[in-house]
C-alpha positions, 0 to 999 in steps of 0.5 A: 479577533482583529490582527493589524499589520502596519497602519490599520484600516477600519470599515471606511464608508464607501460605495455600495456593491453596485457602485455609483454606476452610469446614470441612465438616460434622462426622460423629460416625461415621467414614466406614468405619462410616457407609458401609453406611448412606449413601444413596450406598452404596445407589445404587451397589449399586443401579447394579451390580444394574441392570447385569446386566439392562440389559447383557443387553438391550444385548448381546443387541440389539447382537450380534443387530443387528450379526450380522444386518447383517453377514450381509445386507451382501451385499445392500443391507439390511445397511447400514440394519440396521447403521445401526439397530444403531448408532442403537439403541446410541446410545439405550442410551448415553443411557440409561446416561448418565442412569443414571450421572447419577442413581445415581453422580452422574456427569455425562457430556456427550453425544457429538458429534451426527451430521453430516448434510450432506444430507437423506434416509435415505441421508445419515443412514445414511452419517453414522451409519456414519461416526460414531466416537461410534456405534461407541464405543457399540457397543463399550460394549454389547459390552464392558459385558456381561462386566464387568456379570456380574462386578461383579453377582456380586461385589456381590451376594455380598458384600452377601448374605453380609455381612448374613446373617453379621452377622445370624446371631445373630438368625435361627440358631434357624431351623435347629433349629426348621424345618430339623432341624439344629443351625445353619448347616452349615459343613462336612459329608461322609458321616461328619462335619458342622460346624455353627455352633451354639454362642455362640463360633462365632455371635459369630465369624460375626457379626464376620466378617459386620461385616467384610464389611459394612463392606468391601462399600460400598468394594468396590462403590465400586471396581467403580462406578469402573470403570463410570464409566471406561467411561461417560466413555470410550466414551459421552461426547464424544471428546477431539478433539471436546471439544478442538474445543469448547474451541477454538471457545469460546476463539476466541469469547473471543479475538474478543470480547476483541479487539473490546473492546480495539478499542472501548476504543482508539477510545473513548480516542482519540475522547474524549482525544487526538482531542478535544484535537487538534480543540481545538488546531486551533481554537486555532491557527486563532484565534491565526492570525487574531489574529496581526496585530491582537493578537500578544501574545494570539496568542502566548499562545494558541500557548503554550496550544496548545503545552501541549495538544500535550504533553498529547495526546502524553502521552495517546497514549503512555499509550494505546500503552503499554496496547496494547503498551509499547515497553519490553516489546518492547525489554527484556522482562518484567523491565523492563516489569513494573518500569516498571509497579510504579514507577507502583503506589501501593504498594511492589512488589518484582518478581522475574523468573527466566526463562532466555529470552524467551517468544513475544511473544503469551505475553509480552504476556499476561503483562504485561497480566495483571500490569498488571491485577492491580497496578491492582487492588492500587492501587484495591481491596486497601488493601494496603501492599506487594505482590510480583510473581514470574515464573518458568518450570516445564517448559513453563509460564510462572508469574506470581504477584502477592501483596499484604497487603490486605484480601482478599476478591477474587473471580474469579466474577460478571463482575468484572475477575478473571473477564475475566483468567481468560477471557483466559488460558483462551483460550491454555490458561492458568489463573487461581487466586485465593486471597483469604480475608477479611482477606488476603493475596490471592495470584493465580497465573497460569499460561500455556503456554511457547512460545519466541520466534522469531528475529524476535520477540526 
């Protein structure tokens, strides 16, 4: 259903969520030709070269210590040896994360720390043996060794053969002068030998070397992608631990937001309706005193008090509407957003296409988000029309507010949009702001869809 206030505003074509952006630096050479000389390619190649010695050290330590600890489990010494093995693997994991950060630009957070509930070595060993992150580090030390051998061999061979063949025209003279043969031997047996010694063969060899040299950085990059997956999957925090951290952060945001809302309500009550009611009580007291000696003045004061009562009631209604409007509970998002749009200073078209009502909490957040965005349109956008669209995609509730104002809205730096983004993030929502200078501004909110219970409407 679409409800229009003033001049309508359809789905005008506009820039995408990413906007036009700033063009990156232009390169004279394409990426395929730049890759062999870029610092990134040499860092990735250096990472693979270090893979083998580091992996040999990790694998040797892990296998030796675990084997020793397993063999000593029949005695008490096996437990501290296994704990020391896991601790050493965690140390190697820190080294690997630092190596990936320095050479691959891969920033992997440290895993969850040990939860040692008591003091003493026994508690520490127990926590180490119970830690899933410690065992993942041990698994990395074992699994990384065969991969390191493979990636080292592939990288060194492609790099060495590529550059050797590419530069062959510069050093092929070494063979007749110092080796006593016509050139690089391609094939040979007891009766027949083939050398790369004429200009055509030398040129073909250099061209093949050029192809290998150009392909090597991309092969190395593909190999380091696997290393990145291993580091991120085995040496970083688990998904459960990451989710717990996110939920703790979201809980803090929710608590702070609720506290801020309570302070706002208390301030509005204290400065608005409460102050008016106090003044009303004083006026009625004065009117009561004047009722016998000056009825006309008392009647005039009662009339003024009646006006104050109406104003206080209106302020209380506005405050209640800001908390959770009755129209949202009774009639849903379509009617509630239409009421908000009717109070906007610019013409707004509202379209709500939902098969059913979401959960009250999600519905309330969607209403609050749209209200704040329309207030921004009224106060800051200098727009002449706006559009609100609400729909559902799979298990997500989508809300979009578009205006044709001056643009330049920014969701960073503690603005109102940043506060909205934090509110949405607390319920696994997303806020995307596309507002290039000169407009238009397109703000899209994405919320999880949860069905309303039978009691919730």
